C-alpha positions in Angstrom: 0.0 -0.1 0.0 1.2 3.6 -0.9 2.8 2.9 -4.2 0.8 5.8 -5.4 -0.3 7.7 -2.5 3.3 8.2 -1.2 4.6 10.3 -4.0 1.0 12.1 -4.3 1.1 13.1 -0.2 4.8 14.2 -0.9 3.9 16.1 -3.7 0.4 17.5 -2.9 0.1 17.0 1.0 -2.7 15.6 2.8 -4.8 18.8 2.7 -5.5 17.9 -1.0 -5.0 13.8 -1.1 -7.7 11.8 -0.3 -7.7 7.5 -0.4 -10.2 5.1 -1.3 -9.4 1.7 -0.1 -11.2 -1.4 0.6 -8.6 -3.6 2.4 -8.6 -2.9 6.0 -4.7 -3.8 6.2 -3.6 -1.3 3.6 -6.2 1.4 5.5 -4.1 0.6 8.8 -1.0 0.8 6.9 -1.6 4.4 5.0 -2.8 5.7 8.5 0.4 4.3 10.1 2.5 6.1 7.3 0.5 9.5 6.9 -1.5 9.6 10.1 -3.6 13.1 8.7 -4.7 11.4 5.5 -7.8 10.8 4.9 -9.0 7.2 3.9 -12.3 5.8 3.2 -12.5 2.3 4.0 -14.6 1.7 1.5 -15.3 0.0 -2.0 -14.7 2.2 -5.0 -17.8 1.2 -6.7 -20.0 2.4 -3.4 -18.5 5.6 -2.9 -20.7 9.4 -3.5 -18.1 11.0 -6.0 -20.6 13.9 -6.1 -20.3 14.2 -1.8 -16.5 13.9 -1.8 -16.2 16.8 -4.7 -18.7 19.0 -2.8 -16.5 18.3 0.8 -13.2 19.0 -1.1 -15.1 22.2 -2.8 -13.9 21.5 -6.2 -14.3 18.8 -9.0 -12.3 15.6 -8.1 -8.6 14.9 -10.1 -8.8 10.9 -9.8 -5.2 8.8 -10.0 -5.3 5.0 -9.5 -4.6 1.6 -10.7 -7.7 0.5 -11.8 -8.5 -3.5 -10.6 -8.6 -5.1 -14.0 -12.0 -7.1 -12.9 -14.0 -3.9 -12.4 -12.5 -1.5 -14.5 -15.4 -1.0 -16.8 -18.0 -0.2 -13.7 -15.4 2.0 -12.2 -15.1 4.2 -15.2 -18.9 4.1 -15.8 -19.1 5.4 -12.1 -16.9 8.3 -13.0 -18.9 9.0 -16.4 -22.0 9.3 -13.8 -20.2 11.4 -11.5 -19.5 13.9 -14.5 -23.1 14.6 -14.5 -22.6 16.8 -11.3 -19.6 18.1 -12.4 -18.0 15.8 -9.6 -15.1 14.4 -11.7 -12.6 16.6 -13.2 -10.1 13.9 -14.9 -8.5 11.0 -14.2 -5.3 9.4 -14.9 -5.5 5.7 -14.2 -3.5 2.4 -15.4 -6.1 -0.3 -16.6 -6.0 -3.3 -18.9 -4.4 -2.5 -22.2 -7.7 -4.2 -24.2 -10.1 -1.9 -22.2 -8.0 1.3 -23.2 -8.1 0.2 -26.9 -11.8 0.0 -26.7 -12.3 3.4 -25.2 -10.6 4.9 -28.1 -11.5 2.8 -31.0 -12.7 4.4 -34.1 -16.0 3.2 -35.8 -15.8 0.1 -38.0 -13.4 -2.1 -36.1 -13.7 -5.0 -33.6 -13.0 -3.1 -30.6 -15.5 -0.3 -31.1 -18.2 -0.9 -28.7 -20.3 0.6 -25.3 -16.9 2.0 -23.9 -16.1 3.9 -27.2 -19.3 5.8 -27.6 -19.5 6.5 -23.8 -16.3 7.9 -23.2 -15.7 9.6 -26.8 -18.9 11.6 -25.8 -18.1 12.0 -22.1 -14.6 13.0 -22.4 -11.2 13.5 -24.0 -9.7 10.3 -23.9 -5.8 9.9 -24.3 -4.1 6.2 -24.1 -0.8 7.6 -23.6 1.3 4.4 -23.7 1.7 0.5 -22.9 3.2 -0.7 -19.5 4.2 -4.3 -19.8 3.6 -6.7 -17.2 7.2 -6.8 -15.6 6.4 -3.3 -13.7 4.0 -4.6 -11.6 4.0 -7.2 -8.8 2.5 -9.8 -8.8 2.6 -9.6 -12.7 -0.5 -9.4 -14.6 -0.7 -11.5 -17.6 -1.3 -8.7 -19.9 0.0 -5.5 -20.9 -1.6 -2.3 -19.2 -1.6 1.3 -20.3 -2.1 4.6 -18.7 -5.1 6.7 -19.8 -5.7 10.3 -19.0 -9.5 11.6 -19.4 -10.7 14.9 -18.9 -14.5 15.1 -18.6 -16.8 17.6 -19.9 -18.8 19.5 -17.4 -22.4 19.0 -17.3 -23.5 22.1 -19.6 -20.7 20.8 -22.4 -22.2 17.2 -21.5 -25.6 18.5 -22.4 -25.0 20.2 -25.4 -23.1 16.9 -26.8 -25.9 14.9 -25.9 -28.3 17.5 -27.7 -31.0 17.4 -25.3 -31.0 13.3 -25.0 -31.4 11.6 -21.6 -28.6 9.5 -21.1 -30.4 6.8 -19.7 -32.5 6.5 -23.0 -28.9 6.9 -24.8 -27.7 3.9 -22.5 -30.8 1.6 -23.3 -29.9 2.3 -27.3 -26.1 1.7 -27.1 -26.8 -1.4 -25.2 -29.5 -3.0 -27.2 -27.6 -2.5 -30.4 -24.3 -3.9 -29.3 -25.6 -6.7 -27.3 -25.8 -8.2 -30.9 -23.3 -6.3 -32.8 -23.6 -8.8 -35.8 -27.1 -7.9 -36.8 -28.4 -5.0 -38.1 -29.6 -1.8 -36.1 -33.2 -2.1 -36.9 -32.9 -5.8 -36.1 -31.0 -5.0 -32.6 -33.5 -2.3 -31.6 -36.5 -4.1 -32.9 -37.3 -5.5 -29.3 -36.5 -2.1 -27.2 -38.7 -0.3 -29.6 -41.7 -2.7 -29.8 -41.9 -3.1 -25.8 -40.3 0.2 -24.8 -41.4 2.8 -26.9 -44.3 1.4 -28.9 -46.2 -0.7 -26.2 -46.5 -3.4 -28.4 -47.8 -1.8 -31.2 -46.1 -3.8 -34.0 -46.9 -1.6 -37.0 -45.7 1.6 -34.9 -42.4 0.0 -34.2 -42.3 -1.2 -37.9 -42.7 2.5 -38.6 -40.1 3.8 -36.3 -37.7 1.8 -37.5 -38.0 2.9 -41.1 -37.9 6.5 -40.2 -36.0 9.1 -41.8 -33.4 10.7 -39.9 -34.3 13.9 -37.8 -32.8 17.3 -39.5 -29.8 18.4 -37.0 -31.0 21.3 -35.1 -29.8 24.7 -36.6 -28.1 25.7 -33.2 -26.0 24.3 -30.6 -24.7 21.5 -32.9 -21.2 20.6 -31.8 -18.5 19.5 -34.5 -18.4 15.6 -33.7 -22.1 15.5 -34.2 -23.3 13.6 -37.4 -26.3 13.2 -39.1 -27.8 9.5 -39.1 -27.3 8.3 -42.6 -30.4 7.7 -44.8 -30.2 3.8 -44.2 -29.2 4.0 -40.6 -31.3 0.7 -39.9 -29.8 -1.6 -42.0 -26.3 -0.6 -40.7 -24.5 -2.5 -38.1 -23.8 -0.5 -34.6 -19.9 -0.2 -35.4 -20.8 1.5 -38.3 -22.3 4.6 -36.6 -20.3 7.3 -34.6 -20.8 8.2 -30.8 -22.4 11.4 -31.9 -24.8 9.5 -34.9 -25.9 7.3 -31.6 -27.0 10.2 -30.0 -28.8 11.3 -33.2 -30.4 7.6 -33.0 -31.4 8.3 -29.6 -33.0 11.5 -30.4 -34.9 9.6 -33.3 -36.3 6.9 -31.0 -36.8 9.2 -27.8 -36.7 13.0 -28.5 -36.4 15.2 -27.9 -36.9 16.1 -31.9 -36.1 19.8 -31.7 -32.8 18.7 -30.0 -33.3 21.8 -27.5 -31.5 21.3 -24.4 -33.3 21.7 -21.1 -30.4 23.0 -18.4 -32.5 22.2 -15.4 -32.9 18.6 -16.4 -30.9 16.4 -14.2 -28.5 14.0 -16.2 -29.2 11.1 -13.8 -27.0 10.0 -10.4 -26.9 6.4 -11.9 -27.0 5.8 -15.6 -24.1 3.8 -16.7 -23.1 1.8 -13.7 -24.5 -1.7 -12.9 -27.5 -0.9 -10.5 -26.0 -3.1 -8.1 -23.1 -1.0 -7.7 -23.3 2.1 -5.5 -26.1 4.2 -4.0 
C-alpha cells in the first residue's frame, strides 16, 4: 500500500489527497505512514463522488491503478459522477484491451459501448503501454496509462443534444448486445416493448423513419446526421454522435433543445447493484 499514495502525499500534501481503500490492512498501513491522510475504508464502486467533490469544494482529480475485473464499472461510475461536475479528470492504469476499446474508431472490432460513452463524455488519451514486468504480482496482460478529461455538465448536455443519458444507454446497450445484427434488428425489441407498447405497426414505422434534421443551433462539431440507411447499418458503423441522433429519433427531443434544468441522472452507466 502506498505505491501511488506516498509520492502524491509528498507532492500535494494530506490536505489535498484522499484515498479510497477496501483492504483493512492497507488502510491501517496508510494511516501509520500518513496519520493526517483521509482514507475512506470503502468499495470504490460504492463511493459517492459528488459528495466527495462537495466536501473538497472542487471537482475531483482521480489517480489510480484500476482493478482489472471492475475497470469498466469504475469508469462508468466516473462518467455518472461527471453528470454533476464531480470529476474533472482521471489518470489511471487499466488493461490494454480496455484502453483500446475506449479510443477505438468506428468500423473496427474494438469499437463498442465503452467507445461510444467515453468519446462522448471525455477527451480520452491513451498515453503509453506498460509491460507486466513493472507490476508485482505480474499480470498476464499489458496495461496502459490513460488520461480522461471529463466535460462538465453544461458541455455534456450540448453534446447529448437534449437526449436523456438513460435513453442513450438503452439504445447503445441494445445495439451492441447483438453487434453482428443490423441496427434495426438489434433495436427491434426495445422499440416494440419500451417505446411502442407492443404496437408492431408503429414499431415497424419507427424503425423505418428518416433521420431527423440536425438543429440549426447548438450542434457540436462531432455531431453527424444519421445516414438515410441507418437501420441497415451494424452498430460499429455509427459514430458516438450518430448514436445520440439515433436516440433523439427514437426517444426525443425532436427539436434537439437542451433543457439546462433537467438532471442528467445519478446512476446511468453503472450496474444497478453498484453504488447508491
